[in-house]
N, C-alpha and C positions, 0 to 999 in steps of 0.2 A: 256402589251400584252393583247389584247382583245380576248374574247372567251375562249374555253376550250383547254388546252394543256396537253399532257402526256409526262413525262420525264422519261427515263430509265437510271439508273446509279447505283452506289454502295454507301453505307453509312456505315462507319465503317468497310469497307472491305466486307460487305454483299450486295448482289443484292437488289435493291430497286426501287420502282416506285412512282412517285409523280404526282398528278393531280392538276392543277391550273385552276382557273376560273377568267378571267379578271386580270391575274397577281397575284392573291392571292392563297396561298396554301390551298387546301381544303381537300386533302386526301393523305395518305402516306401508302404504303405497303412495308414491309421489310422482308427479308428472315427469316423464322421461326427458323432456326438453329437446327431443329430436323426433322426427317422423319415422326414423328407423329404429324403433324400439322393439324389444322381443315380442314376437307374434305377428309383426307386420309382414305382409306379403307383397313382393315387388316383381316386376318384370325387369330382368337385367340382361346384359350381354356379356358373353365370355370374352374377357379382355386379354388375359395372358394365362396360358396353361403352364403349370409347374409340376415338379415331381410329386408333390403331396396334395395337389388339388388345382384350383384355378382361381385367379382374381376375376371378379365380376364387376363390370361397370354398372353403377346404380345412378339415379338422378343426383348429381352433385357430389358423389363420393364413390369409394371402392369398397367391395365386400370380398370375403374369401370363402370359397366353398371347398371343403376337404373331400378328397377321394373322388372316385368316379371318372369315367372317360369323357372328357369334354372337348369340343372342337372350337377353336378360336373364332370369334365373330358370331357364334350362334346365339339366338335368344334363349332365355331360360327363366322359369319361374322359381323364385327362391323365397324362403322365410327367414326372418332374423331370429337367431337363437339366443343372443345375449348382447350385453353392452361391450363395445370394443375397448381394449386397453388404449390409453392415450397414444396417438400417433399410429395406431394399427387399423387394419381393415375391419369392417363390420362382419362378425361371424354369421355364416349362412348355412342353410340346409336346403336340399332339393326335395326333401320329404315333407310335403305340406300337411298341416294339421288345421282343421277348422273346428273351433271349440264353441259349443253352446253351453247353456247352464246345466242341461241334463244329459246331453250327448256330445260326442266328438266324432267327426267324420274324418276318415283317414284314406285319402286316395291311394290306390295301388295295393290296398290290403283288404281283401274281401271278407265277408262274414259279419255276424253280429256277436259282440262280446259284452258281458256284464261285468262291472267292477267286482273285483275279488272281495272288496269290503262289504258287499251285500251278500250275506251268507244264507239267509232264509230262502229255501228252495221255492216256496210258493211265491215269494216276492220276485225272485229271479225269473220265474216263468211268466208272471204278470207283466214285468217290464219287457221281457222278450216279445210278448204278444203286442205290447204297445208300440214297440219299435218296428215290428215286422209289417210295415205299411206297404202300399203298392209302390210308392217311391223308393223305399228301401229294397224291395224285392227286385226292382228293375235297375237299380243303380249298380255300377261297377265298384263303388267305393265301400270301404268297411265302416262299421259304426260301433262305437264303444259307448255303453251306457254308464254314465258317471255315478259316483256315490251320491251326489246331490239329487239324483232322480228317485231315491228311495222315498216312497209315499206320495209321489207326484201323480196327478190325474193322468190317466192314459191319453185322453184327448190332448192335454197340454204337451205331453211328450211327442205324440204323433205330429202335432203342429210344428214343434221345433225340429223334428227329423226332416220334415219337408223343407223348412226354411233353410236349415244348414246345408242340406244336400243341394238346394238351388244355388246357394251362395258358392258352394264348391264348384259346381258345374259352370257357373258364370265366370268365376275367376280362372278356372283352367282353360276356358275358351279364349282367354286374353293373352295367350302366349306370344303371339307375333307383335312386332312393333318396337319402338324405341324404349329405353329404360323408363319405367314409370312406377309410382307407388299405386298399387291396386287396392290394397286393403290395409288401412292404418291399424296400429295397435289400439286397444281400448284405452280410454282415459282412466285415471285412478278411480273415479266415481263409478263408472260403468263396470270396471273390473271388480270392484268391491261388491257390487250387486250380483255379478255372475259367480264369483268365487266364494263369497262369505255368507250369502243369504241362502239358507237351506229351506227345503219345502216344509211348510207347517209352522215356521217360526213367526207367527203373527205378532208376537210380543217384541220382535226385533225391530227397533225403530231407527230410521235414518235421521240424524240430527245435522242440520246445516249451520255452519259458522259457530261450532261449539268446541273447538280444540281447547280454548282457554278455560271455559267453564267445566269441561270434562276432565281437566287435569292432564291432558295429553302433553302439553308443553312442559309441565313440571316433570313428567315421566322421562321426557327426552333429556332434560337437564340432568336428571339423576343418572341417566345412562352414561353420560360423559363425566360424571363426578369421579374424583379420585377414589379408587377402590383398591385396597391393599392386596386383596386376594385374587382379583381378575383384572388385568390390564390389557386392553386391545389397542394395538398400534398399527394402522395400515401404512405400508411403505409402497414405493413404486413397483417393487418386485414381488412382494407378498404381504400377507397380513400376519403380524407377529402377535402372539398371545402369551402372556406371562402369568403364571399362577403361583401365588405365594401363601404360606401359612400365617404370615404376620408374626405376632408375638407368641403363637402357640407352638411349642417345641415338643409336645408329647408324641409318643410313638404312633398314635392313631391320627395325628393331625394331617399328615400327608394325604392319606387315602380319603379322609372326610372332606378336606378342602378340594381335592381333585374331583370327587363325585359331585360336589356342589357346583364346581366350575363346569363340569360336563353337562349338567342339566341347564345351566344358564347360558352356555355358549351359543346354541342356535338362536336364541332370542336376541342376543347382542349383535350377532352377525346380520340377522334378518332386519332388525330395526335400523341398523346403520347402513344397510344396503351393500354389504361387503361380500366379495366373492373372489374367485381365483385360488391361488395356492395359500393355504393357511397352515402355519406352523405353531404348535402349542408346546411351550416349555412348562410341563406340569411340575408341581412341587415334588421334592424327593420322596420316594416310597420304595418298599421292597419290590423287586421284579415280579414275584409271584402274585402281587396284587394288581398287576397290569390287566389281567383277564377281567377282573371285576370292573375296572375302569372302562375297558373296551366295550363291555356289555352296556354300561350306562351311556356311553357315547352313542352307540348304535340305537338304543331306545330313544334317546333324545332327538337324534336327527331323523329317525323314521317318522316322527310326528311333525316334522318341519316341511313346509310346502316347497322349499327351494332344493333342487337336486344337489345332493352332496355325496361324494365318495370318500370313505374312510380308507386312507392308504396304509397307515400303520406307523410303526416306530422306525426312526432313523438310527444309524449306528451311534449317534451322539445322545440317544435317549429322548429325542424330541418326537412328538406325534404330529404326523402330517395328514392333511385332508385337502381335497379339491372341491370347490363349491362353484356352482354355475353362476356366472355373472349375468343375472337377469333383472337386476334392479339398479337404479341410479343411486350412487352414494349419497347419503343424507347430507354430508358436509358440503356438497356442491351448492346447496341452496339454503342451508340453515347452520347456525352455530349456536352452541349453548350460551345461556346468559352469563 
């Protein structure tokens, strides 16, 4: 199947969405299984202030807000930033972000900004004009025009600006009161429509109940199949990745295998829903070749939608990276055949 295709279905009984490019599975969104998924906005109450932040009382659970001067017992609006590690508080931020398909509203940050990925000056000016509505001009919030807005009708953008600004104002006005979920995170199906469907892609079809026929399940099985060159093993503390050359002992095998692994690693972590600390034991290679490998890693993760920081090499020669936990681990609801 050529081109980009989006499939909506269920996986392990949970709603899920899959994105394929030229027939290859590239991304997978699954139901978070909790109302406190990344992106959700809640009204909480400062429960206990600590040196590094504050614990926040949420409906039925606790969250943790890093930094900032907080007063115990005071209400606060917070947004979930990631999935909590088992037994730990839900990670939160007080910097709320309201996302639409073409624009993002950022309370507390004034001005209109256009995505850097939109480089044509005439398009940037057109989009700025579309966003500069009466509502935007009178709002104290900042607005970011997303890359997905490229080519969108100006009237469509203006309507979304008004809608997202209204949503932001209504939510911010709900600061007082007991802990409550104010704005749930989007379902995988709605998130796929917002994040994967670009303007003008009329040939991109949503298929319902088609994971089996589209080969999505086979691709997931293959993801977990034994692979001599790239082994990904999540543990409680971190995600361990081992890269081997197999039976190839040539002088060029180390760099070649490592470059292939660097290009494949973001996809493996993305589809498995893995995040946190990731440590990679690359195949042996001369130290001068590390620079080439670092450039390949940087390029591969730049194209990945999940926020990832490349930390660098440890004294033992392992490569470390930190990846945002903003997805539910696949193995919580599904296991390979």
